[in-house]
N, C-alpha and C positions, 0 to 999 in steps of 0.2 A: 504494500500500500504506500503510495507516494505521500510525502509530508503534506502537500497542498490538499490532499483528500481529507485529512484529519485536522489540519490547523489553519488558523486565520493568518493574514499577513502580519498581524501583531505577534504571532507565535503561540496563540492559545487554541482552545478547542473550537471547532467549527460548529457553534451552537446557532440554531435558527433564531427563535424569538427569545429575548431575555426572560427567564422564568418568572421574575416578579410581575412582569406584565401579563403573563398568562393567569396568574392568581388574581391580579387586579381586575382583569376582564371577567373572571368568574364572579367576583364580588359585585361588580357593576351590573352585569347581566342578571344575576340572581336577585339583586335589589329591586329591579324593575319588572320582574316576571310576576304575574298576579297569583294570589292564593298561596297554597302549600305552607301553612304555618307548622313549625316543628312541634313535636310533643314535648312533654315535661323534660325528657332526657336531654333535650337540646334547647334549653331556655336560657334566660339571662345568667343565672348563677353558674351552670355548667359551661355556658359559652365564655364567660369571663375566665374560668379556670383554664379552658382550652387555649384562649388567647394568651394568657400568662405563660402557660407551658410552651406554646409555640414560639413566643418572643424570647423566652429564656433559652430554648434550644438553639435558636438562630443566633442569639447573642454569644452563647458559649462557643459555637462554631466560628463566628466572626472573630472572636477573641484569639482563637488559634491561628487564624489567617494573619492577623496583625502581629502576633508573637513570632510568627515565622517570616514576617516581612513580605507576605504575599497579598495580592489583590484578589478578592473573592469573585471578580468578574471572570467567568469561564473563558471569555474570548482573549484574555491576556495570559501570558505564559505562566506555567506552574513550575517554579524552580525546584521544588521538592514535594514529596508526598507528605501529607499530614496524617499521622496515624495515632495522634494523641487526642485527649479530650473526647468529645462525642464521636470522633472518627474511629475510636476503638470499638464502638458498638454498632455503627452504621456508616455507610460510605456517603450518604446524602442527607446529613442532619438539617441542612438549611431548607431543603425541599420538604422534608417531613415537618419542620417548623412552620413553613409557609402553609402547609396543608392544615395543621392544627390551628394556626391563626385564622385561616379562612373559615374553618368549621366553627370556631369560636365567634367570629363576627356574625355568621349565620344565626347562631343561638342568641347572641346578645341583641341582635336586631329582630329576632323572631322571624327570620326569612328562611324558610326551608329550602328554597331553591339554591341559596348560597351554599348551604350545607351539602346539598346533593351535587353541586358543581365543583366542590372542593376535590373529591376524588377524580372527577373528570379532568380537572386542571392538572393533577399529579400525573395522570395517564398521558396527557398531552406533553407535559414537561419530560416525562420518561422518554418519549420519542424525539422531542425537539432538542433536549439538552443532555439528559443522562447518558443515553447511548452514544451520542457524539463525544461526550466527555470521556467515556470509558475507552472508546477507540483511540482518542488522543493520548490518554494516560498510558494505555498499553503500548502505543508506538513510542512514547517518550521514555517511560520507565521500565518497559519490558518485563522481565521475570519478577522484579520486586513488586510491581503492581498486580501481576497475575497471582502471586502468592497472597498479597493483601486481599484480593477478591475472594480467595478461598477461605480466608480467616474471618472476614467481616461481611455481614449481610448488606445488601444494597439499601434497604430501608429499615424495617423493624426486625 
């Protein structure tokens, strides 16, 4: 596989749409779709908890990017693999965090469509970002990334 098949001109992963925009679109679309009020399990209190958990997971992951001197933008180069912090437990904690945050917003706003679109957004991000990132990281780090993939789950 040629480098230009997996990386951008800047040297990062060839990601389609920035993942935060996919989740923002799910929130906006879900906010304006009629009906579908969530049940008690996804109401304001559980929604707030999910939002806090999602934000905390994203913050923890971003902290490790900063500590390693990297930019979390997947289109920019990754000088090293991060295998510490939440990356010991899952390979994509920021996307899991965005999913939890989106679910929480759906509960907090009592908009069931937002909650239903959160997993759809993660599926879209899986194809638009995660798979291209994995191809890039495999090409860049080779065996060390392949071994990391065998030890750590993609999501949960």
